[in-house]
Structure formats: C-alpha cells, structure tokens
C-alpha positions in Angstrom: -37.8 -29.7 -10.3 -35.5 -32.4 -9.0 -34.0 -34.6 -11.7 -34.5 -38.2 -10.6 -33.9 -39.2 -14.2 -30.3 -38.1 -13.6 -29.8 -40.4 -10.6 -31.4 -43.4 -12.2 -29.2 -43.2 -15.3 -26.0 -41.9 -13.6 -24.2 -45.3 -13.9 -25.5 -46.2 -17.3 -23.1 -43.9 -19.2 -22.9 -43.7 -23.0 -19.8 -44.0 -25.0 -18.2 -41.0 -26.6 -14.8 -39.7 -27.6 -12.5 -37.9 -25.1 -9.4 -36.4 -26.6 -7.9 -35.7 -23.2 -8.0 -39.4 -22.2 -5.5 -40.9 -24.7 -2.6 -41.2 -22.2 -4.8 -42.9 -19.6 -6.2 -45.2 -22.3 -2.7 -46.3 -23.4 -1.8 -47.0 -19.8 -4.9 -49.1 -19.3 -4.3 -50.9 -22.5 -0.9 -51.9 -21.3 -2.4 -53.2 -18.1 -5.1 -55.4 -19.8 -5.0 -59.0 -18.9 -5.5 -59.8 -22.6 -2.5 -58.5 -24.4 -2.6 -56.5 -27.7 -0.9 -59.4 -29.5 -3.5 -62.0 -28.3 -6.3 -59.6 -29.2 -4.9 -59.1 -32.7 -4.5 -62.9 -33.1 -8.1 -63.5 -32.3 -9.2 -60.8 -34.7 -7.2 -62.3 -37.5 -8.6 -65.8 -36.9 -12.2 -64.5 -37.0 -11.5 -62.5 -40.1 -10.0 -65.5 -41.9 -13.0 -67.7 -41.0 -15.8 -65.2 -41.5 -14.5 -63.0 -44.3 -14.2 -59.3 -44.7 -17.9 -58.4 -44.5 -17.8 -58.6 -40.7 -14.3 -57.0 -40.3 -15.4 -53.8 -38.5 -17.6 -55.6 -36.0 -15.0 -58.2 -35.4 -12.3 -55.6 -34.7 -14.5 -53.5 -32.4 -16.1 -56.4 -30.6 -13.0 -58.4 -29.8 -11.1 -55.3 -28.7 -14.0 -54.3 -26.4 -14.1 -57.8 -24.8 -10.3 -57.7 -24.4 -10.5 -54.4 -22.5 -13.1 -55.8 -20.1 -11.7 -59.4 -19.6 -10.0 -60.0 -16.3 -7.9 -62.9 -15.0 -10.9 -64.1 -13.0 -12.9 -64.5 -16.2 -10.6 -67.2 -17.6 -7.3 -67.8 -19.3 -6.2 -66.3 -22.6 -7.1 -69.5 -24.3 -10.6 -69.3 -22.8 -10.8 -65.7 -24.1 -9.9 -66.9 -27.6 -12.4 -69.7 -27.5 -15.2 -67.5 -26.2 -14.7 -65.0 -29.1 -14.5 -67.7 -31.7 -17.6 -69.5 -30.4 -19.8 -66.5 -29.6 -19.3 -64.0 -32.4 -22.4 -63.9 -34.5 -21.9 -63.1 -38.2 -25.3 -64.0 -39.7 -27.7 -61.0 -40.0 -30.8 -63.0 -38.9 -29.0 -64.5 -35.9 -27.6 -61.2 -34.8 -31.1 -59.8 -35.0 -32.5 -62.7 -32.9 -29.7 -62.2 -30.3 -30.5 -58.5 -30.1 -34.2 -59.1 -29.5 -33.3 -61.6 -26.7 -30.9 -59.2 -25.0 -33.2 -56.2 -25.3 -36.1 -58.1 -23.8 -34.2 -59.4 -20.9 -32.4 -56.2 -20.1 -35.7 -54.5 -20.0 -36.8 -57.0 -17.4 -33.7 -56.3 -15.3 -33.9 -52.5 -15.6 -37.7 -52.4 -15.0 -37.9 -54.6 -11.9 -34.7 -53.3 -10.2 -36.1 -49.8 -10.8 -39.4 -50.8 -9.1 -37.5 -52.1 -6.1 -35.5 -48.8 -5.9 -38.7 -46.7 -6.1 -40.4 -48.7 -3.3 -37.4 -48.7 -1.0 -37.0 -44.9 -1.3 -40.6 -44.0 -0.7 -40.2 -43.4 3.1 -37.4 -41.0 2.2 -39.1 -39.1 -0.6 -42.8 -39.1 0.2 -44.6 -37.3 3.0 -45.0 -39.4 6.1 -43.4 -40.3 9.4 -40.0 -39.0 10.3 -37.2 -40.7 8.5 -35.5 -43.4 10.7 -32.0 -44.8 10.4 -33.4 -48.1 9.0 -35.4 -46.1 6.4 -32.1 -44.6 5.3 -30.4 -48.0 5.2 -33.0 -49.5 3.0 -33.4 -46.3 0.9 -29.7 -46.1 0.1 -29.4 -49.8 -0.7 -28.8 -50.5 -4.4 -30.4 -53.8 -5.2 -28.8 -53.9 -8.7 -25.3 -53.3 -7.6 -24.2 -56.9 -8.1 -26.0 -57.3 -11.5 -23.1 -56.2 -13.6 -20.8 -58.5 -11.7 -23.1 -61.4 -12.4 -23.5 -60.5 -16.1 -19.7 -60.6 -16.5 -19.5 -63.8 -14.5 -22.0 -65.6 -16.6 -20.5 -64.0 -19.8 -23.7 -62.2 -20.9 -21.8 -58.9 -20.7 -19.0 -60.3 -22.9 -21.5 -61.7 -25.4 -23.2 -58.3 -25.7 -19.9 -56.4 -26.0 -18.6 -58.9 -28.6 -21.5 -58.6 -30.9 -22.7 -55.0 -30.3 -19.5 -52.9 -30.1 -19.5 -49.3 -29.1 -19.0 -46.2 -31.3 -17.5 -43.0 -30.2 -19.5 -39.7 -30.2 -17.5 -38.6 -33.2 -18.4 -41.8 -35.0 -22.0 -41.5 -34.1 -22.0 -37.9 -35.4 -20.4 -38.9 -38.7 -22.2 -42.2 -39.3 -25.5 -41.7 -37.5 -27.2 -39.6 -40.1 -27.2 -42.6 -42.4 -28.1 -45.3 -39.8 -31.4 -47.1 -39.8 -33.4 -47.2 -36.6 -32.2 -50.7 -36.0 -28.6 -49.7 -36.5 -29.1 -47.0 -33.9 -30.6 -49.5 -31.6 -27.6 -51.8 -32.1 -25.2 -49.0 -31.4 -27.0 -48.2 -28.1 -26.8 -51.8 -27.2 -23.1 -51.5 -27.7 -23.0 -48.7 -25.1 -24.2 -50.9 -22.3 -21.0 -52.6 -21.2 -18.1 -50.1 -21.3 -16.8 -50.4 -17.8 -16.8 -52.9 -14.9 -17.8 -51.1 -11.8 -17.3 -53.2 -8.6 -20.6 -53.7 -6.7 -19.2 -52.1 -3.5 -18.4 -48.9 -5.4 -21.9 -48.8 -7.0 -23.4 -49.4 -3.5 -21.3 -46.6 -2.0 -22.3 -44.2 -4.7 -26.0 -45.0 -4.2 -25.7 -44.5 -0.5 -23.8 -41.2 -0.8 -26.3 -39.7 -3.4 -29.3 -40.9 -1.4 -27.9 -39.3 1.8 -27.2 -36.0 -0.1 -30.8 -36.0 -1.5 -32.2 -36.6 2.0 -30.1 -33.7 3.4 -31.5 -31.3 0.8 -35.0 -32.7 0.9 -35.2 -32.0 4.7 -33.5 -28.5 4.4 -36.5 -26.3 5.1 -36.9 -22.8 6.4 -40.0 -21.9 8.5 -40.7 -18.5 7.0 -43.2 -17.5 9.7 -40.4 -17.6 12.2 -38.3 -14.9 10.3 -38.2 -11.4 11.7 -36.9 -8.1 10.4 -35.0 -5.5 12.4 -38.3 -4.2 13.8 -39.3 -7.6 15.0 -42.0 -7.8 12.4 -43.2 -11.1 10.8 -43.5 -10.8 7.0 -44.5 -14.3 6.1 -47.4 -16.5 7.1 -47.1 -18.9 10.0 -47.6 -22.0 7.9 -45.1 -21.2 5.2 -42.3 -23.8 5.1 -39.9 -23.5 2.2 -37.2 -25.9 0.9 -33.9 -24.6 -0.2 -33.2 -23.4 -2.8 -36.3 -24.1 -4.8 -39.0 -22.9 -2.4 -37.0 -19.8 -1.4 -36.3 -18.8 -5.0 -40.0 -19.3 -5.9 -41.1 -17.2 -3.0 -38.8 -14.5 -4.0 -40.1 -14.6 -7.5 -43.7 -14.4 -6.3 -43.2 -11.2 -4.5 -42.7 -9.1 -7.6 -46.5 -9.0 -7.6 -46.6 -7.6 -4.0 -46.4 -3.8 -4.2 -46.5 -3.2 -0.4 -44.1 -5.6 1.3 -42.8 -7.5 -1.7 -39.3 -5.8 -1.9 -38.7 -6.2 1.8 -39.7 -9.9 1.6 -37.3 -10.4 -1.3 -34.4 -8.8 0.6 -35.1 -11.1 3.5 -35.2 -14.3 1.4 -31.9 -13.0 -0.2 -30.4 -12.7 3.2 -31.4 -16.3 4.1 -29.8 -17.6 0.9 -26.5 -15.9 1.6 -26.5 -17.3 5.1 -26.9 -20.8 3.6 -24.1 -20.3 1.1 -21.5 -19.1 3.6 -22.9 -21.4 6.3 -23.5 -18.7 8.8 -27.1 -19.8 9.0 -27.9 -21.0 12.5 -28.3 -24.8 12.8 -31.3 -24.1 15.0 -33.1 -22.4 12.0 -32.9 -25.3 9.7 -36.1 -27.4 9.6 -37.0 -26.1 13.0 -39.9 -23.9 14.1 -38.8 -23.5 17.7 -36.8 -20.3 17.3 -37.4 -16.9 15.6 -34.6 -15.6 13.4 -33.5 -12.3 12.0 -31.5 -13.5 9.0 -30.2 -10.0 8.1 -28.7 -9.4 11.6 -28.3 -13.2 12.1 -29.8 -13.1 15.6 -31.8 -16.0 17.1 -34.5 -15.8 19.7 -36.4 -18.2 21.9 -39.4 -16.9 23.8 -38.3 -13.3 22.8 -34.9 -13.9 24.5 -31.8 -13.8 22.3 -29.9 -17.1 22.2 -26.4 -18.0 20.9 -26.2 -18.8 17.2 -24.7 -22.2 16.4 -23.8 -22.0 12.7 -24.3 -25.0 10.4 -20.8 -26.7 10.5 -20.1 -26.7 6.8 -22.5 -29.6 6.3 -23.5 -28.3 2.9 -19.9 -28.6 1.6 -19.2 -31.9 3.4 -22.1 -33.3 1.5 -20.9 -31.8 -1.8 -17.4 -33.3 -1.1 -18.9 -36.7 -0.3 -20.5 -36.7 -3.8 -17.1 -35.8 -5.4 -15.3 -38.6 -3.6 -18.1 -41.1 -4.5 -18.1 -40.2 -8.2 -14.3 -40.1 -8.4 -14.3 -43.8 -7.6 -15.5 -44.4 -11.1 -12.6 -42.7 -12.8 -10.3 -45.7 -12.9 -13.0 -47.8 -14.6 -14.0 -45.6 -17.5 -11.3 -45.8 -20.1 -12.8 -43.1 -22.3 -14.2 -40.9 -19.4 -11.6 -40.6 -16.7 -13.4 -37.8 -14.7 -16.9 -37.0 -13.7 -16.6 -33.9 -15.8 -16.0 -35.9 -19.0 -18.7 -38.4 -18.0 -21.2 -35.5 -17.4 -20.6 -33.9 -20.8 -19.1 -36.3 -23.3 -20.9 -39.4 -22.1 -24.2 -38.4 -20.5 -25.0 -35.1 -22.3 -23.1 -36.2 -25.4 -22.1 -32.6 -26.1 -18.5 -31.6 -25.5 -17.8 -29.3 -22.5 -16.2 -26.7 -24.6 -19.2 -26.5 -26.9 -21.5 -26.1 -23.9 -19.4 -23.4 -22.3 -19.1 -21.5 -25.6 -22.9 -21.4 -25.9 -23.2 -20.1 -22.3 -20.5 -17.5 -22.4 -21.8 -16.2 -25.7 -25.3 -15.5 -24.3 -23.9 -14.1 -21.0 -21.7 -11.7 -22.9 -24.3 -10.7 -25.5 -25.4 -7.0 -25.8 -29.0 -8.2 -25.2 -28.2 -8.7 -21.5 -27.8 -4.9 -20.8 -30.8 -4.2 -23.0 -33.1 -6.6 -21.2 -31.8 -5.4 -17.8 -32.6 -1.8 -18.7 -36.1 -2.9 -19.7 -36.6 -4.7 -16.4 -35.3 -1.7 -14.5 -37.9 0.5 -16.3 -40.7 -1.9 -15.3 -39.6 -2.1 -11.6 -38.9 1.6 -11.3 -35.7 1.0 -9.3 -32.1 0.0 -9.7 -31.7 -3.7 -10.1 -30.4 -5.8 -7.1 -28.6 -9.1 -7.2 -31.7 -11.2 -6.5 -33.3 -9.7 -9.6 -31.6 -12.5 -11.4 -34.9 -14.2 -10.7 -37.1 -11.5 -12.1 -40.3 -13.1 -13.4 -42.4 -10.2 -14.4 -42.3 -11.3 -18.1 -44.7 -14.1 -17.2 -48.5 -13.4 -17.2 -48.6 -14.4 -13.5 -46.1 -11.7 -12.7 -49.0 -9.3 -12.4 -51.4 -11.6 -10.5 -50.9 -11.8 -6.7 -49.9 -15.3 -5.7 -52.7 -15.5 -3.0 -55.3 -15.3 -5.8 -53.6 -18.0 -7.7 -53.3 -20.2 -4.6 -57.0 -19.7 -4.0 -57.7 -21.2 -7.4 -55.2 -24.1 -7.2 -56.0 -25.1 -3.6 -59.7 -25.4 -4.4 -59.0 -27.3 -7.7 -56.4 -29.6 -6.2 -57.1 -30.3 -2.5 -55.1 -33.5 -2.5 -52.8 -35.6 -4.8 -55.8 -37.7 -6.1 -57.6 -34.6 -7.4 -54.5 -33.7 -9.4 -54.1 -37.2 -10.7 -57.8 -37.3 -11.8 -57.3 -34.1 -13.7 -54.2 -35.2 -15.7 -56.2 -36.4 -18.7 -58.0 -33.1 -18.9 -54.7 -31.2 -18.8 -53.4 -33.2 -21.7 -56.6 -32.6 -23.7 -56.1 -28.8 -23.1 -52.6 -29.2 -24.4 -53.7 -30.9 -27.7 -53.9 -34.6 -27.0 -56.9 -36.6 -28.2 -59.0 -37.8 -25.2 -58.2 -41.5 -25.8 -54.4 -40.8 -26.0 -54.6 -38.4 -23.0 -56.2 -41.2 -20.9 -53.7 -43.7 -22.1 -50.7 -41.5 -21.1 -52.3 -40.5 -17.8 -53.0 -44.0 -16.8 -49.3 -44.6 -16.6 -48.7 -41.6 -14.3 -49.4 -41.5 -10.5 -49.3 -38.4 -8.2 -47.6 -38.7 -4.8 -47.0 -36.1 -2.0 -43.3 -35.2 -1.9 -41.1 -34.4 1.1 -38.9 -32.4 -1.2 -39.6 -29.7 -3.8 -41.1 -32.2 -6.2 -39.7 -34.4 -8.9 -40.7 -36.7 -11.7 -39.4 -40.3 -11.8 -40.0 -42.2 -15.0 -40.4 -46.0 -15.4 -37.7 -48.3 -16.7 -39.9 -50.7 -18.6 -42.9 -50.4 -20.8 -46.4 -50.2 -19.3 -44.9 -49.3 -15.8 -45.9 -46.2 -13.8 -44.2 -42.9 -14.0 -44.3 -40.9 -10.7 -45.2 -37.2 -10.3 -44.1 -36.1 -6.8 -45.2 -32.6 -5.6 -46.0 -30.8 -2.3 -49.7 -30.5 -1.4 -50.4 -29.0 2.0 -53.3 -29.6 4.3 -55.2 -26.6 2.7 -54.6 -27.9 -0.8 -52.0 -27.2 -3.5 -50.6 -23.7 -3.4 -49.6 -22.0 -6.5 -45.9 -22.8 -6.1 -46.7 -26.4 -5.8 -49.0 -26.3 -8.8 -46.4 -24.5 -11.0 -43.8 -27.2 -10.1 -46.3 -30.0 -10.6 -47.0 -28.8 -14.1 -43.3 -28.7 -14.8 -42.9 -32.3 -13.4 -45.9 -33.5 -15.4 -44.1 -32.4 -18.5 -41.3 -34.7 -17.5 -43.8 -37.5 -16.9 -45.4 -37.1 -20.3 -42.0 -37.2 -22.0 -41.0 -40.2 -19.9 -44.2 -42.1 -20.8 -44.0 -41.3 -24.5 -40.3 -42.1 -24.9 -40.6 -45.3 -23.0 -43.8 -46.7 -24.6 -43.9 -45.2 -28.1 -40.3 -45.5 -29.2 -39.7 -48.4 -31.5 -36.7 -50.1 -29.7 -36.2 -50.4 -25.9 -32.5 -49.6 -26.3 -33.6 -46.2 -27.8 -36.1 -45.3 -25.0 -35.7 -41.9 -23.5 -34.2 -38.7 -24.7 -30.7 -37.8 -25.9 -29.9 -36.2 -22.5 -31.8 -34.6 -19.6 -31.8 -31.2 -21.2 -34.4 -32.6 -23.6 -36.8 -33.6 -20.9 -36.3 -30.2 -19.2 -37.4 -28.7 -22.5 -40.7 -30.5 -22.3 -41.1 -29.5 -18.7 -40.5 -25.9 -19.5 -43.1 -26.1 -22.4 -45.7 -27.4 -20.0 -44.7 -25.0 -17.1 -45.1 -21.8 -19.2 -48.7 -22.9 -20.0 -49.7 -23.2 -16.3 -52.1 -20.3 -16.2 -53.6 -21.3 -19.5 -54.4 -24.7 -17.9 -56.2 -22.8 -15.1 -58.3 -20.9 -17.7 -56.4 -17.6 -17.0 -54.6 -17.3 -20.3 -54.8 -13.7 -21.6 -54.8 -13.7 -25.4 -52.3 -10.9 -25.5 -50.5 -10.4 -28.9 -47.4 -9.4 -26.9 -47.2 -12.7 -25.1 -44.8 -14.1 -27.7 -42.4 -11.3 -26.9 -42.6 -11.7 -23.2 -42.0 -15.5 -23.6 -38.8 -14.7 -25.4 -37.6 -12.3 -22.7 -38.5 -14.8 -20.0 -36.5 -17.6 -21.7 -33.6 -15.2 -22.2 -33.5 -14.0 -18.6 -33.9 -17.6 -17.3 -31.0 -18.7 -19.5 -28.9 -15.7 -18.3 -29.6 -16.8 -14.7 -28.8 -20.5 -14.9 -25.9 -20.3 -17.3 -23.8 -18.5 -14.7 -24.7 -21.0 -12.0 -23.7 -23.8 -14.4 -20.3 -22.1 -15.0 -19.8 -22.0 -11.2 -20.6 -25.7 -10.9 -18.1 -26.6 -13.7 -15.4 -24.4 -12.2 -15.8 -26.0 -8.8 -15.5 -29.5 -10.2 -12.4 -28.6 -12.1 -10.9 -27.3 -8.9 -11.9 -30.4 -7.0 -10.0 -32.6 -9.5 -6.9 -30.4 -8.9 -7.4 -30.5 -5.1 -8.9 -34.0 -4.3 -7.9 -33.8 -0.7 -9.8 -30.6 0.0 -11.6 -30.1 3.3 -15.3 -28.9 3.5 -14.0 -25.5 4.6 -11.7 -25.2 1.6 -14.5 -26.3 -0.8 -16.8 -23.7 0.8 -14.2 -21.0 0.1 -13.8 -22.3 -3.5 -17.6 -22.3 -4.2 -17.8 -18.7 -2.8 -14.8 -17.6 -4.9 -16.1 -19.2 -8.1 -19.5 -17.6 -7.5 -17.8 -14.2 -7.0 -15.6 -14.7 -10.1 -18.5 -15.6 -12.4 -20.7 -12.8 -10.9 -18.0 -10.2 -11.4 -17.5 -11.3 -15.0 -21.1 -11.5 -16.2 -23.5 -10.0 -13.6 -21.9 -7.2 -11.4 -22.1 -4.7 -14.2 -25.8 -5.5 -14.7 -27.2 -6.3 -11.3 -24.6 -4.7 -9.0 -23.1 -6.4 -6.0 -19.4 -6.8 -6.6 -18.2 -10.1 -5.2 -21.7 -11.4 -4.8 -22.0 -15.0 -3.8 -25.6 -15.7 -4.8 -24.8 -18.1 -7.6 -23.7 -20.6 -5.0 -27.2 -21.2 -3.6 -28.4 -23.9 -6.0 -29.2 -27.2 -4.2 -28.3 -29.2 -7.4 -24.6 -28.6 -6.6 -25.1 -30.5 -3.4 -27.1 -33.6 -4.5 -26.9 -33.9 -8.3 -23.2 -33.9 -9.4 -22.8 -31.6 -12.4 -26.4 -31.7 -13.4 -26.9 -27.9 -13.6 -25.7 -27.4 -17.2 -28.7 -29.4 -18.4 -31.1 -26.6 -17.4 -29.7 -23.8 -19.6 -29.4 -26.4 -22.4 -33.0 -27.2 -21.8 -34.0 -23.5 -22.1 -32.2 -23.3 -25.5 -33.8 -26.5 -26.7 -37.2 -25.4 -25.3 -37.0 -22.2 -27.2 -36.2 -23.8 -30.5 -38.9 -26.5 -30.0 -41.3 -23.7 -28.9 -40.7 -22.0 -32.2 -41.2 -25.2 -34.0 -44.5 -26.0 -32.4 -45.9 -22.5 -32.7 -49.2 -22.6 -34.6 -49.1 -26.4 -34.6 -50.6 -29.0 -32.4 -48.3 -29.6 -29.4 -49.3 -33.2 -29.0 -48.6 -34.1 -32.7 -45.3 -32.3 -32.7 -44.2 -33.9 -29.4 -45.1 -37.3 -30.8 -43.1 -36.6 -34.0 -40.0 -35.3 -32.2 -39.8 -37.4 -29.1 -40.4 -40.8 -30.6 -36.9 -40.4 -32.1 -35.8 -41.6 -28.7 -32.2 -41.6 -27.5 -30.1 -40.7 -30.5 -27.3 -38.1 -30.2 -28.5 -34.6 -29.3 -27.5 -32.6 -32.4 -28.9 -35.2 -34.8 -32.2 -35.2 -32.8 -32.4 -31.4 -33.1 -31.7 -31.5 -36.8 -34.5 -33.9 -37.3 -36.8 -32.1 -34.9 -36.4 -28.4 -35.8 -34.0 -28.3 -38.7 -30.9 -26.9 -36.9 -28.5 -27.8 -34.1 -28.7 -26.4 -30.6 -27.8 -22.7 -30.7 -28.5 -19.4 -29.0 -29.1 -17.6 -32.3 -32.9 -17.9 -32.4 -33.2 -16.8 -28.8 -30.9 -13.8 -29.2 -32.7 -12.7 -32.3 -36.2 -13.1 -30.7 -35.0 -11.1 -27.7 -33.9 -8.2 -29.8 -37.2 -8.3 -31.7 -39.1 -8.4 -28.5 -37.3 -5.4 -27.0 -37.8 -3.4 -30.2 -41.6 -4.2 -30.3 -42.2 -3.6 -26.6 -40.3 -0.3 -26.5 
C-alpha cells in the first residue's frame, strides 16, 4: 500500500493558515524585492480605475504577485505595469482566462507525469537488476524547470494576480457558500504560492526516488531463517519486503494453530533487528546465508560466519529525506517546515486536531476492553506483535494456503487480474457499462515493491495498479494488497474523469483515497465468493477498524515526534536519528501500549517503511480508517457505486466540508468508539 499519490503531489502544496509562521512571514515581507509601499500604490491605482467590486481580488492578487516577484523578473515599474495591464475584472473574461489556464496546466501535468511514470518503470516494475543509469533516469525530474519557465514567461504571475489564494481558515469560513466554480477558482489560486528553484526540485526527486528504491529492494528470504533448533519454519520461495510483507505474514499466522505463534515471534525478531540495525547486511535481499534472527547468528554452508550489521543505512536514508524536504522551508511563506506542509497544506487539517483525535482513541477505555476480548480469543496473554491481530476479519479463520490456492489459480499473471477488474466492480455495485469504462483506464503491472497505485494526471489517461505476482500466480497477500490498491485506482479514475473542474480533481487529502482502499480491501473475500453472511460481521468490522486505528495512530505519533526532534536537531547523524526513533517508539509504546500488550520500552512502532521513504505520510492512514468507518456507515444498505459517485465527485474541496456533504458530520472518532462498545456488548 505504497502511496505514489503522495510523491506525485508532494510539491504541489495547498495554501492554508499557519499561526506559528507570522514572524517568518514578516521577515520575508521585509525582504521582498517589491516593497509594501509599492504594492499598496498598485492596489490603489487598480481600485481607482476598476471600482470597489473587484477590491478583494485586487488586494489579494497584487500582494501575491509582489511576494513572488524577484529582481530578475523586472523593475518595480515593470511590476506596476504588469499588474495594471493583466488584472482581469470582467466576469466573462476571467472565466475565459480560467478555462485557458486549466486546459494548459492539465497538458503540463499530464504529460510530465507520463514521462515520470515511464522513466521510473525499471525501478518499480519486475525485471532486470536496477543499474546506475536506471537510477539516474528514474530520479530525474523532467518538470523541475517548469515553474522557473512559467515565472520567466509571466504565466505564473498572471495566474497569481487573477486567482489569489485563500487560507484554510478562509476556505473553512467561506467555502460552504462557494459555487463549484468559485471552488475551482480558489484551487487555481493555490497553484503558485512559492518559487522552488529547479535544482532543489531535482534534488528532492532524486532523494525520494533513492529512498523508495532502498525500501523496494529491502527483502528478507524467509526460507533462510532458522530457529534455535536449526529448523526452517517458512517455505523456500517466500521472499518478503519490509515492513509490509513481514507484517502481513505475521498477521496470516493467526490462522496457523501449530507453528503460527513461533513464526510470529520469529518475524517479530526480524523486525526488531531492522529497527535497531543489528540485522546482518548479508541477510538483506540475499539468499546465500541462513540466519537465526533471535540469536542473530549467520551461517554459510552450516558454518557460522561473522555478522556485519547494516551500517545505519535505514536512518541515513531517513535523514536524507529530512534534509531534502528542509530545503523547501525558506520558500514557503505560510508553511516554514515539512510538518506544517504535511498537515496545514497537504492534509488541510491542523496538526493539533489530528493529534487530539489520535490520543483520544489511544486513551479510550475501549482499548482495554478490545484487548481483553482478543486475549480471550487467543487463549494467551497478548504480546507486542498482537498490535497486528487480524482475527476480527473473516479470513482470520481461513488458513492462508487455502486462500492462496484460490487466488493463484484465479490470477496466474497480471493480465488475468486486469481482465477481471470489470467483474470486480460489478460485484461491488457498478453497472457493467460503467465498470468497463473505469477499468479501461486501469492497467496492472508486476511490482518490485509491496505494490502501489499511481493515478493519472490528466483525463482519459491510465491509472496504474502495481502488485506482486509470483511465478506460481498471485498469493493471498498479493491479492489482498491488490484489492486495496484497486480501490485507490477506482477513486483516482473517478476523481480525475468525473469531477466537473480539472483544478478540483482528486480528493481533499490522501486519507480519503485510503478510505476507499480500505472499503475495497475489507471486501476481498466477498469478491472471491467466500463471504459468509454472518449477522455478527458488522460487529467484527467495527472491532477490526478500531484495532487497526489503535495500531497505526501510535506509529503516526512516533513519526511526528521524530520530525519535531529533527527540526530541533538538524545536524543529527544517522546514529543519533536511530536513537531518537527508538526512544520515540519506546515513549509512545510505554504511554499507550505497554499496559495493554506488555513489553516495556518496546521499539516495534519504529518498523514502518513509510518513515523512510514517505516523509510524514503515516498520519494519513489512521485518518483514512476514521473516514473509512464513517463512509462505511453511510453506504451501509446502499449501493456502494452510487454513494461513491455522489461523494467522490465533490473532488478536492477541504476535508471537513467534504465530510459534512458526504456523511453529515466532520471527521471524528465518536462513531467508531460507539460502534466498538456496541460490538463488544453484542459479542460478549
């Protein structure tokens, strides 16, 4: 479930209000090439000539251009003349200008995206070993000079002048009364808020691509693992990516009543070795050696060999992302840190609101009650890895090898899955004609990594579903992930092609696409014809959502805590960052998990690969769970396809307004907590 949407939109940040940035804003204002006096003079001239009806747009537009204008763009007189000549007051003309800009920006976005997709294929799809030249092309950002060019030819200034930005607070206060066109205009105003030099964009692209390649090739050959008795617990051909594959293997073993618990403890040991970097370098993506991860002993031809631990590469990669994203700080007047850009700009929900939601659920009395229920089902005390307990799902009682036998026969290769996509949509409620239309814009590719969905950036282009399919066909893990990613693809296709304005394409933030992916993923057995019409399913779905939220909310708090530390310690070494991640994981664990799952000073929350290759993406997952639950309640008893069409064609308005329109309330934990209590009462 790797969020390519996040990477493709990382530099296209949305405007919002950051109360902590006022000092920096004032400093930047003082350093503007266009002075405040000159800006006010131009505003006055335009007001006098055009009247008061355009006052707000004049003030906002001229100020925005003044903030962006540099000495190289022209003299102060040329700035004045540009604003006087290019401000459009007439409604019909502004509409015509909008249509032209929207059409041409779609051309830029769409074709640069296609170039990026094609250049990254050798890195992301199964094939020959990645070569240095593959990495050079894959990390190249073909659009890195586009913004420079748009400022040089004044298109950026023309856009900023006539379609000024609104803060998140203003969007929240005014947006309820806006027409669809006014929302489209506002999103056009979000396009040019910072001038990022091409070399910085290129460096960020290179750094994130290298981080993704590091994680995508971080595999453990499970058939090479041994316990203290020298026994092999996993099949020879099993090769799992961290952390997704390891986590899913651990989950699958709740259905194994013989060796399942021992397998889980072994996977758990592997995870901890990865976090603290005591994992042998020789055990990473290498099937030459056998390895006892609990004792951390390595063997070649039954002879023990010296362990050469991974040299903090995990944290060097994390640190590289921090330094890359920190380069943007000076250019975002309203968002001076990656933290503010992640929450206020990209998610468009303030950090404090997100943390309040997470801490509220983590501290809720339902946590202990659900844990006690799980313990009664397992017949043993909970252990730290039971944070991934999945016995609330129907497949929790079906051995994975049985499920794999079904999926491998049904989907022997990517083309078989692609051919079945229309049928899957029909089973989910789409009419055959619409199912075919949506599926015609989705292609299935074999992924090097765990799998991901990558949407198009222009209408009628292809969305890509990447998943792992082995030589013996798609195993159940791959199928489960593929259904999740297909949910992303369907959302991407609908919100690109069925939303009324291109500037509104997409969703408010990535949590909303995660919600669709979860809606699809929880129906995976139903799509295989294995759905059991159990009246208790509704209760188990609530418990599953709750426990999944409990898991990922703590991980998200660790991610946030580490980024806050990095901004206070920008010169940290990889070793210091490793220590900080481990300490943050221990702190959050001891606060919210140790009393439930045991393991004081547990480091398990540091395993998530998202920390390494997707800067501050993790909070989107628990937000996705909450949104998923509220949407799930909304669609219950209704046609999923019709409800998705109604909700998701709203496009990219702000999150809380989207939710109000979709389900009648803002994002909240209340429905989930209430449903969890009701489920426990009913099942007891």
